[in-house]
N, C-alpha and C positions, 0 to 999 in steps of 0.2 A: 129390392128391385134391381135389375141388371143395370150396370153402368152404361150399357149400350142403348137403353131405351130412350128414343127420341133424339138420338145424336145424328148429326149430319156427317156421313163418311163419304169422302171421295176416294174411289178405288180406281187408280190408274193402271191400265194393262198395256204393256209395251211388247215389242216384237221378240218373242222367245217361244220355243216349243213348250215351255212350262206354262204358257198362258192357259192351257186347258185345266190345269190344276186349280187355278184361282176361282173357277166357277164355284167350287165347294166353299171357298172363303166367302164369296158374295152371298151364298145361301145361308151360311151360319150367321153372318152379321145381320142379315135381314130377319132371320128367325129370332135373334136376340133383341129385336126391336129397333134397330138402326134404320135410318133412311139412307140407302146406299146408291150413290150416283156413280155409275161406271163410265169412265172416260177411256176410250180405246184409241191407240195410235193406228195409222194406216197399216203399219207392219203387223200389229197385233191381230188385225182382222183377217190376215192371211193364215193364221194358226187356229182361230176359233171364231165362230160367228157371233155377231152382236145379239142375235135372237136368243142365244143361250143365256146371256146375262140378263136380258130383259125379262125372260121367263122366270128367272130365279129371284130377281129383285122387285119385279112388278113396276119398274120404272124404265123410261126410255134410255137407251145407251147414247152417250154423248160423244161426238167426234168432230163437230164443226163449230168453232168458236163464233162464227158469224150467223149461226142459226139458233142462238139461244134467246129466250125472252129477256127483255130489259130488266124486269123484276125490281125496278127502283134503282138499280145500279147498272153501269155499263155491262152488258151481257157477258162479255168474255172474261171479266174478272169477278163476276158475282159468285160463281161457283166456289172459288177459293176463299172469298171473303166471308161466306156464310158457313164454311166447313168447320167442324170441330176437330177433324183429323184428316190428313191426306196420306193415303197409302199407295205406294207404287209397287205392284207385284204381278209379274216379274218386272224388275228394272233391268233393261238391257244395257249393254255397254254404251250404245249410242245415246240412249235417254239419259244415262248418268252424265255423259260428257256434255250434253246440251244444257242440263240443269246446272252443272258446275260452271259452265261458261255464261250463265245468265241469259241464254237464248229463250225466246218465247214466241216461237213460230207455229205452234199448234195449241190446241186447247189444253193438253196435259201440261206442257211446260209453262204456259201462261198461268194456269191455275196454281202451280207451285210457286211461281214468282210473285203472285198476287196474294197468297194466303198468309195470314198471321198465325195459322194453326200449326201444331206440330206436324212434321213430315216423317214418315216411316218408309224406308227403302229396303226392298228385298231383292238384291241382285240375283240374276240367274243367267249364265252364259257359258260358252266354251272355256275350259280351264286355262288355255293359253291366252285368251282374251282377258280373263280375270287377272292373270298374273302379269299382264303387260304393264310396264311402268306408268303409262298414260292412264290406264284404268285405276291403278292403285293411287295415283296422285289425285284423280277426281274423287275417289272415295274418301281420301284423307281431307280434301277440301270440304266436302259435304258434311263430314263429321265435325270439322272445326266450325262450321256454320250452325251447328246445333241440330242437324238432322240425325235421326236414329237409323243406323245401318245394321241389318242382320247379316251375320257372316253366312255366305253360301255353304251348303252342305257338301260333304265329300261322298262320292259314290259313283256308280255307273251312270254315264251320260246317255242321252238319246242316241248319239253317235257311238261307234264302237271304241270307247275309251273310258277309263276310270280316272277321276280327279275331282278337284274342288270346283264347284260352279253350279251344282244343283240347287233348285229352289228349296229353301228350308221347309220343313214340315208345316203344313197348314195350321196344325194345332199350336206350333211355336209362334207363327205370325199372329194368330188370333190372340194368344196370351199376351203378346207385347202390345197389341192394340188395346186390350183391356187395361193393361198397366199404364199406358200413355194417357188414356182418358181418365183413369183414376187419379193420376198425378195432377190433372187439371181440374177435375170436378169432385173427386172422392172425399168422403168424410174423414178419412185418416191421412189425407195428403200432408206431407212434411213430417210424419211420424215414422219412427223406426220400430219394427215389430220382429221379434224373434220367435220362430216356431220350431219345435222339435217333432219328429215324425218317424214312423217305421219301427223296426225291431232292433234289438242288440244281438250280436253273435259273439258269444264268449268262447274262445277256442279251448279245446281239450288237447288237441294235437294239430299238426298242420292241415288236416282234412276234416276234422270233426269239431262240432261246436255245440254249445247250449244256446237255444234260441226260443222264439215263440212265434205265434201265428199272425202277428200284426202285419197288415197289408200296407200300411202307410196312407190309406185313402183319406181318413179323417184329417190327419195332419196336412196332407197335400191340399185338401179342400180348404182348410183354414188359411194356408199360405196363399192360395189363389184368390180367396175372398178378400184378404187383407191387401193384396196387390191391387185388386180391382177398386178398392176404396182409397187407393193412392199412397199406401204405406210403402216405405222402403223395407222389404222383407228379407230377412236372413233365415233360410230354411236349413236347419241342422238335421240331416236325415240318416238314419240307419238303413239297413237293407229293406227294400220295399218291393211290392209286386207290380207297381205301375210307374209310368214315367212322371217325373216331377214337373210342376207347372213352369212355363216359360216366364221370364221377366222377374225372377227372384234370384237372390244370391244363394247358391246351393253349396253346402258344406257336407261332404259325405264322410260318415264315420261307420264303425262297426261295433266297437265295444262301449260299455258304459263309461269307462275312463276316458276314451276319446270323445264321447259326447259331452262329458263334463268339461273337458278342456275347451271344446268348440263353443259351448254355450257361454262360458266365462269370457272367451275372446270376442264373442258377438255382442255382449250386453252393453258395453259403453255406448251411451247415447240412446239406448232403447227405452221405450215407454211401456211396452206390453210384451210379456212372455207367455206364450201358449205352449205348455209342456205336454204335448200330446203323444210323445214317443212311449213305446212300451219298454221302459228301461229295465234291464235285467237286475234283479235283486242280488244275485250271487254270480260268482265266477269260479273257475277252477283254481284251487290253491297252487297247483303246479301244472304248467302247460308242457306236455311232452315235446321235445324238439323233433322227434320223428314219429311217423304213424305208428300207433299202438297196434300190436298183433293180438289176435285171439289166443288165449292161453287157458285160464281156468274158467269154470262155469259161472263164477261170480266176478264182478269188477266193481271195486269200491272207488268212488270218486269223491274226494274231499273238496268242499266248497267254502268260500269265504265271502263275506258281505261286500257288495260294491258300494262306492260312495253315493251318498244321498245328494243329488244335484241341487234340489230345492232347498235343502238345509243350509247350504252354503250361501244362499242369497235371501234367506228368510227375513232379514232385517232391512232390506231395501224398500223403504217407504215410497220412493219415487217410481218404483216399478210395479205395474199391475201384473199380478201373477195368477194365471189360470192353470189349474192342474186337471188331471183326468183320473178317474177311478173306474176300472172294469172289474166287476165282482160277480161271483156266482151265487151269493146269498147275502142277506142283510145289507142290501145295496145302499140305502139311504144312511143307515147307521154307520157303516164303515166309511162312506164318503164324507159325512160330516166330521167324523173323527180325524180323517186325513186333512180336511180343510183346516182344522184348528192346529193339528200337530205340525203341519208344514208351513203355517203362516200364509196361507193362500187367500186371495181376494174372492175367488170363485173356483168351484170344482164342477166338472162335468162327469156325471155318474151314468154308467150304462151297464147293461147285463152282458157279461163277458162272452158267453157262448153265442149269443145272438148277434153281437156287434163285431167281434174280431174277425177280420177277413171278409166281412160282408160289405156290399155297396150301400146298404141302408142301416140305420140305427134309430132306436128311440133313446132319449136321454133326459136326465133331470139336471137342471142347472141350479146349484146350491151356493148361496152366499150367506153372509152373516145375518141378513134380515129378510131373505126371501127365498122361495123355491119355485122354479118354473119347470113345468112338465112339457117336454117336446114329444110330438107323436113319432111313430115310425115313418121315416122319410129318407130320401137320398141324402148322403152325407154332405153334399154341396149345400142343401137346404139347412141342414143342422149347423154347418159352419156359419152360414149367414145369420141364423138365429143366435148363435153364441156371440158373434161380434155385435149384433144388435143389442144384446143384453149388456155386454161390456160397455158399449158406447152410452147406453142409457144410464147405467148405474154408476159409472166412473168418469163421466164427462169432464168434470173439473180437473181431475188428476190426469186424464189423457192429454189435455190441452194446456196444462200449466206451463209457465215460462221457466227459464233457467234449468234446463235438463242437466242433472248431474252426470258426469262422465266417468264415474268410478263404478266399481262392482262390489263395493263393500256394504 
């Protein structure tokens, strides 16, 4: 079930041309099952009409702290006190300054001052306003008080200039919202999870490589699902076809050797490893320093074995290890052999041709004492089913005390 379902989200909209973009965020949060109360400043209403947000959320837009129902609490503070999360997007320079100063002269600033919930700020403004020492000091103050501030994006502004100050992508804001709610309510909150995803590119020369068709979708879906459940996620990703989820620590690699180093660096303190990357089995024995030219009708390339990442951590009894097997034949047989050979707790087996590069997959979850068949479905749903199975089968180990901080 989505972490958003049934949550009370206050979405503050302040005066910025980027206000129109936030309508899509209100729509997405509502479709995910949240109750979204939009609070608009007077300046915000000059850029986008309240009727837009009311139509998308199915709830009245709020702008007057003296016109709220009492609801058992003084009306103008009730909104903040019952919120699960307060999001301000876009957060203008003026709104940031007033919050930093503790001013509560309208419904939005009063809600922030009165709420015990986490606060997420997404600044958007003219680049010179963002760079001004006063704005930077206000942002530093708000971070020190525990509020989460998303860095504004760099790019072309509404006015004829390029710089930093654009509202971050809506998907990034939405991802961070999921992560903040997960940290408060998720079943994996407080745990560290390492996920590998994507392909490996093993170079032949400076422009050519040995690779595979992995899109990274399943690994990225797992990272997002673990984030939504409150985990601190380290995503070690090879090349992938899609954007990584927001709210996770991203480590980019290309080769199997780089992935091995990054995984070992990420493992201290981790409780769960989801080894979803399509790790290259072989690499070129000799990488040419310059682009190879066509010469003969045949070209012989000598390959050598890459390191087996899982073999190096097979003895870690404190770490729950989930591997993946994509096969073209004898799927269950080969997957069970891999489960035993690599010392895994669970393996996710799927048919290679149908799953690699696709947005959907069917899978079989295999562990020592059970086998679970998953239907053909979007990889986000497969990710949720995998983590459901891990939490069910290995609950005691997931939440045991005294996490070891070594990788031996």
